[in-house]
C-alpha positions as a Python dict, from the first residue, in 0.01 Angstrom:
ca = {
    (1, 'M'): (0, 0, 0),
    (2, 'G'): (-172, 310, 92),
    (3, 'V'): (-200, 401, -297),
    (4, 'I'): (-338, 73, -345),
    (5, 'V'): (-612, 106, -82),
    (6, 'F'): (-701, 458, -209),
    (7, 'N'): (-742, 344, -549),
    (8, 'V'): (-941, 57, -457),
    (9, 'T'): (-1189, 249, -225),
    (10, 'T'): (-1221, 515, -490),
    (11, 'A'): (-1332, 244, -751),
    (12, 'A'): (-1555, 76, -496),
    (13, 'L'): (-1733, 412, -441),
    (14, 'M'): (-1796, 453, -814),
    (15, 'I'): (-1906, 87, -852),
    (16, 'M'): (-2149, 156, -578),
    (17, 'M'): (-2292, 460, -729),
    (18, 'V'): (-2338, 279, -1082),
    (19, 'N'): (-2519, 14, -891),
    (20, 'C'): (-2729, 269, -742),
    (21, 'G'): (-2826, 417, -1071),
    (22, 'L'): (-2891, 54, -1220),
    (23, 'G'): (-3121, -28, -919),
    (24, 'V'): (-3329, 269, -1011),
    (25, 'V'): (-3360, 237, -1392),
    (26, 'G'): (-3342, -126, -1419),
    (27, 'R'): (-3066, -317, -1559),
    (28, 'D'): (-3304, -507, -1794),
    (29, 'T'): (-3438, -170, -1928),
    (30, 'L'): (-3137, -20, -2059),
    (31, 'R'): (-3165, -130, -2431),
    (32, 'G'): (-3523, 47, -2455),
    (33, 'R'): (-3430, 363, -2284),
    (34, 'P'): (-3400, 693, -2502),
    (35, 'L'): (-3054, 821, -2602),
    (36, 'P'): (-2915, 1017, -2302),
    (37, 'W'): (-2820, 1333, -2484),
    (38, 'A'): (-2673, 1484, -2196),
    (39, 'A'): (-2445, 1214, -2127),
    (40, 'V'): (-2347, 1220, -2493),
    (41, 'A'): (-2276, 1593, -2463),
    (42, 'L'): (-2054, 1591, -2157),
    (43, 'T'): (-1869, 1251, -2283),
    (44, 'T'): (-1796, 1415, -2620),
    (45, 'L'): (-1662, 1726, -2458),
    (46, 'A'): (-1418, 1495, -2235),
    (47, 'V'): (-1323, 1297, -2517),
    (48, 'G'): (-1262, 1627, -2723),
    (49, 'G'): (-1038, 1745, -2430),
    (50, 'V'): (-830, 1439, -2463),
    (51, 'L'): (-812, 1484, -2832),
    (52, 'L'): (-696, 1833, -2790),
    (53, 'Q'): (-433, 1729, -2546),
    (54, 'L'): (-287, 1482, -2788),
    (55, 'A'): (-281, 1729, -3066),
    (56, 'W'): (-157, 2030, -2883),
    (57, 'S'): (126, 2014, -2622),
    (58, 'G'): (10, 2335, -2470),
    (59, 'A'): (-347, 2252, -2405),
    (60, 'M'): (-268, 2159, -2027),
    (61, 'D'): (-94, 2471, -1969),
    (62, 'A'): (-357, 2669, -2117),
    (63, 'L'): (-679, 2509, -2000),
    (64, 'D'): (-600, 2344, -1639),
    (65, 'A'): (-689, 2479, -1310),
    (66, 'D'): (-344, 2564, -1181),
    (67, 'P'): (-417, 2831, -920),
    (68, 'A'): (-106, 3023, -991),
    (69, 'K'): (-227, 3094, -1350),
    (70, 'T'): (-523, 3348, -1446),
    (71, 'G'): (-805, 3278, -1654),
    (72, 'W'): (-1169, 3248, -1559),
    (73, 'W'): (-1217, 2978, -1790),
    (74, 'R'): (-991, 2732, -1645),
    (75, 'E'): (-1258, 2626, -1357),
    (76, 'F'): (-1453, 2493, -1645),
    (77, 'T'): (-1207, 2372, -1902),
    (78, 'S'): (-970, 2172, -1649),
    (79, 'V'): (-1286, 1926, -1613),
    (80, 'F'): (-1241, 1819, -1971),
    (81, 'M'): (-886, 1782, -1942),
    (82, 'Q'): (-736, 1442, -1806),
    (83, 'N'): (-395, 1390, -1628),
    (84, 'G'): (-424, 1058, -1485),
    (85, 'G'): (-249, 869, -1779),
    (86, 'L'): (-404, 627, -2007),
    (87, 'S'): (-559, 421, -1757),
    (88, 'G'): (-696, 701, -1547),
    (89, 'G'): (-815, 882, -1840),
    (90, 'L'): (-1018, 586, -1960),
    (91, 'W'): (-1160, 522, -1621),
    (92, 'N'): (-1268, 882, -1608),
    (93, 'L'): (-1431, 892, -1949),
    (94, 'L'): (-1603, 556, -1914),
    (95, 'T'): (-1744, 651, -1560),
    (96, 'L'): (-1851, 1000, -1677),
    (97, 'A'): (-2040, 825, -1963),
    (98, 'A'): (-2227, 567, -1761),
    (99, 'V'): (-2295, 811, -1451),
    (100, 'A'): (-2422, 1085, -1670),
    (101, 'A'): (-2650, 826, -1868),
    (102, 'L'): (-2786, 698, -1551),
    (103, 'A'): (-2832, 1033, -1401),
    (104, 'Q'): (-3020, 1155, -1698),
    (105, 'W'): (-3261, 835, -1700),
    (106, 'C'): (-3323, 936, -1312),
    (107, 'W'): (-3332, 1320, -1315),
    (108, 'G'): (-3376, 1413, -1679),
    (109, 'G'): (-3130, 1581, -1903),
    (110, 'P'): (-3142, 1942, -1780),
    (111, 'L'): (-3099, 1854, -1423),
    (112, 'T'): (-2827, 1620, -1498),
    (113, 'L'): (-2632, 1901, -1668),
    (114, 'G'): (-2716, 2139, -1373),
    (115, 'F'): (-2571, 1879, -1129),
    (116, 'F'): (-2252, 1831, -1335),
    (117, 'L'): (-2201, 2216, -1335),
    (118, 'A'): (-2269, 2223, -960),
    (119, 'G'): (-2011, 1958, -931),
    (120, 'I'): (-1763, 2188, -1098),
    (121, 'L'): (-1853, 2516, -924),
    (122, 'L'): (-1960, 2395, -541),
    (123, 'P'): (-1720, 2163, -385),
    (124, 'G'): (-1425, 2404, -353),
    (125, 'R'): (-1647, 2693, -232),
    (126, 'I'): (-1831, 2474, 38),
    (127, 'D'): (-1500, 2357, 150),
    (128, 'T'): (-1382, 2708, 201),
    (129, 'L'): (-1708, 2792, 357),
    (130, 'L'): (-1684, 2502, 603),
    (131, 'G'): (-1313, 2524, 662),
    (132, 'L'): (-1233, 2193, 514),
    (133, 'G'): (-962, 2306, 288),
    (134, 'D'): (-636, 2513, 307),
    (135, 'G'): (-726, 2728, -6),
    (136, 'P'): (-647, 2632, -376),
    (137, 'S'): (-476, 2297, -399),
    (138, 'T'): (-117, 2305, -519),
    (139, 'D'): (-106, 1938, -595),
    (140, 'P'): (-93, 1925, -992),
    (141, 'R'): (-313, 1609, -970),
    (142, 'N'): (-606, 1838, -890),
    (143, 'F'): (-538, 2089, -1169),
    (144, 'A'): (-742, 1879, -1422),
    (145, 'G'): (-987, 1572, -1432),
    (146, 'S'): (-1372, 1502, -1475),
    (147, 'S'): (-1360, 1275, -1180),
    (148, 'G'): (-1468, 1516, -919),
    (149, 'A'): (-1778, 1641, -1113),
    (150, 'T'): (-1871, 1268, -1186),
    (151, 'Y'): (-1833, 1153, -835),
    (152, 'F'): (-2053, 1451, -729),
    (153, 'L'): (-2313, 1351, -997),
    (154, 'G'): (-2289, 993, -878),
    (155, 'G'): (-2360, 1080, -523),
    (156, 'T'): (-2719, 1198, -653),
    (157, 'L'): (-2787, 845, -783),
    (158, 'A'): (-2765, 719, -412),
    (159, 'L'): (-3023, 952, -312),
    (160, 'V'): (-3236, 864, -585),
    (161, 'L'): (-3234, 506, -495),
    (162, 'L'): (-3307, 557, -140),
    (163, 'T'): (-3616, 764, -246),
    (164, 'R'): (-3762, 488, -471),
    (165, 'T'): (-3694, 158, -269),
    (166, 'R'): (-3814, -51, 11),
    (167, 'L'): (-3579, -305, -30),
    (168, 'R'): (-3306, -354, 260),
    (169, 'K'): (-3051, -451, 25),
    (170, 'E'): (-3088, -128, -204),
    (171, 'I'): (-3149, 98, 117),
    (172, 'A'): (-2812, -42, 255),
    (173, 'L'): (-2655, 45, -91),
    (174, 'G'): (-2787, 376, -130),
    (175, 'G'): (-2693, 486, 240),
    (176, 'A'): (-2343, 297, 209),
    (177, 'V'): (-2233, 563, -64),
    (178, 'P'): (-2249, 876, 164),
    (179, 'A'): (-2118, 670, 441),
    (180, 'L'): (-1820, 534, 257),
    (181, 'G'): (-1743, 872, 100),
    (182, 'L'): (-1729, 1046, 430),
    (183, 'A'): (-1519, 754, 574),
    (184, 'M'): (-1287, 802, 282),
    (185, 'W'): (-1231, 1150, 327),
    (186, 'L'): (-1173, 1127, 714),
    (187, 'A'): (-955, 831, 665),
    (188, 'Q'): (-769, 910, 349),
    (189, 'D'): (-819, 1279, 280),
    (190, 'N'): (-995, 1149, -49),
    (191, 'G'): (-1149, 1414, -207),
    (192, 'H'): (-1378, 1186, -420),
    (193, 'G'): (-1522, 1077, -115),
    (194, 'L'): (-1628, 1425, -6),
    (195, 'V'): (-1755, 1548, -334),
    (196, 'S'): (-1992, 1221, -336),
    (197, 'V'): (-2124, 1327, -16),
    (198, 'Y'): (-2175, 1699, -144),
    (199, 'G'): (-2371, 1543, -432),
    (200, 'F'): (-2584, 1307, -227),
    (201, 'A'): (-2689, 1634, -18),
    (202, 'L'): (-2776, 1844, -320),
    (203, 'G'): (-2961, 1544, -463),
    (204, 'A'): (-3164, 1525, -138),
    (205, 'A'): (-3246, 1898, -167),
    (206, 'A'): (-3343, 1881, -531),
    (207, 'W'): (-3569, 1577, -465),
    (208, 'A'): (-3716, 1788, -168),
    (209, 'V'): (-3821, 2074, -384),
    (210, 'R'): (-3942, 1862, -666),
    (211, 'R'): (-4174, 1670, -431),
    (212, 'R'): (-4313, 2011, -293),
    (213, 'L'): (-4369, 2120, -649),
    (214, 'V'): (-4518, 1804, -764),
    (215, 'R'): (-4761, 1769, -469),
    (216, 'P'): (-4958, 2106, -518),
    (217, 'A'): (-4997, 2036, -908),
    (218, 'L'): (-5143, 1695, -841),
    (219, 'G'): (-5388, 1844, -590),
    (220, 'Q'): (-5484, 2096, -846),
    (221, 'R'): (-5558, 1835, -1092),
    (222, 'A'): (-5748, 1629, -841),
}
């Protein structure tokens, strides 16, 4: 029962973040939007990682993030490996494509790639800084997978929605993402929830910096 609740809440959080992105870009505008090249690039890398796993039996051993193994590249390559079986792998690929596309239409391509990279590098370091973890994970399920960086990126979509809406329903949706994420971590020790909170926080910082930079520029033009 606990596994079912874990999976349901994890999926619900992702659905909420996708809806935040759709609320920002507009569901009726998707067909007319430009090709999200950053999303295409990230998804292509992830699909390539899966194909590599299928073609090479040693791919996971060489590229995962097992802390018992050496290799600076593992922190990056492990993100494009999948170890959740067929259904888990498909879910990770589809959600990565959707979240990255929405993020590019919200933030732009370069910042989307920057947020995704931050989703790879920051969570573990923040956990260590705040004393939220007991060091590198020893759970093999955490040695590979794109879900962590995807949920981190998805958290930024909730922040964008909150900054661009006055509708109570959308404000509630945007605010519910970090609230549910934090609750998932506290109640289930669900890392997907915690990284979404980190993404929300970094999105807030990026939005504040962008706003400060844009205001002086507008003042000079005036």
